[in-house]
C-alpha positions as CSV (number, residue, x, y, z in Angstrom):
1,M,181.5,37.5,33.7
2,H,182.2,39.5,36.9
3,N,179.8,38.2,39.6
4,L,180.0,41.0,42.5
5,Q,177.7,39.1,45.0
6,K,180.5,36.1,45.0
7,D,182.8,38.5,45.7
8,W,181.2,40.3,48.5
9,I,180.1,36.7,50.1
10,G,183.8,35.6,49.8
11,S,185.1,38.5,51.4
12,V,182.8,38.3,54.4
13,A,183.6,34.8,54.9
14,I,186.9,35.4,54.8
15,A,187.4,38.5,57.0
16,A,184.7,36.4,59.5
17,L,187.0,33.6,59.8
18,G,190.0,35.6,60.3
19,A,188.5,37.6,63.0
20,G,186.7,34.5,64.6
21,V,190.2,32.9,65.2
22,I,191.6,35.8,67.7
23,T,188.0,36.2,69.0
24,S,187.5,32.4,69.9
25,F,191.0,32.7,71.5
26,A,189.9,36.0,73.6
27,V,186.5,34.0,74.6
28,A,188.8,31.2,75.6
29,Q,190.8,33.4,77.9
30,G,187.3,34.5,79.5
31,Q,185.7,37.4,77.3
32,N,182.0,37.5,77.0
33,P,180.8,35.5,74.0
34,F,178.3,38.2,72.8
35,V,181.2,40.7,73.0
36,G,183.3,38.5,71.2
37,L,180.7,37.9,68.3
38,G,180.5,41.8,68.0
39,I,183.6,41.8,67.6
40,T,183.8,39.4,64.7
41,V,181.0,41.1,62.9
42,F,182.8,44.5,63.3
43,A,185.8,43.6,61.8
44,A,184.1,41.4,59.2
45,V,182.2,44.3,58.3
46,S,184.9,46.7,58.4
47,A,187.2,44.6,56.1
48,V,184.6,44.3,53.6
49,A,184.2,48.0,53.3
50,I,187.7,48.5,53.4
51,D,188.1,46.3,50.5
52,H,185.0,47.6,48.8
53,F,186.5,51.3,48.6
54,L,189.9,50.7,48.4
């Protein structure tokens, strides 16, 4: 049986992890942490939306 909820959660986790690595570097260079968090969330949601529609 195909579990869509698990696939969605996994996609969000992978996308957030990937975006979080780059954002962590930017925050280490002096970027505002809240901007970095916003970028991570936006990137994760965008990746999941693209994955869902393509």
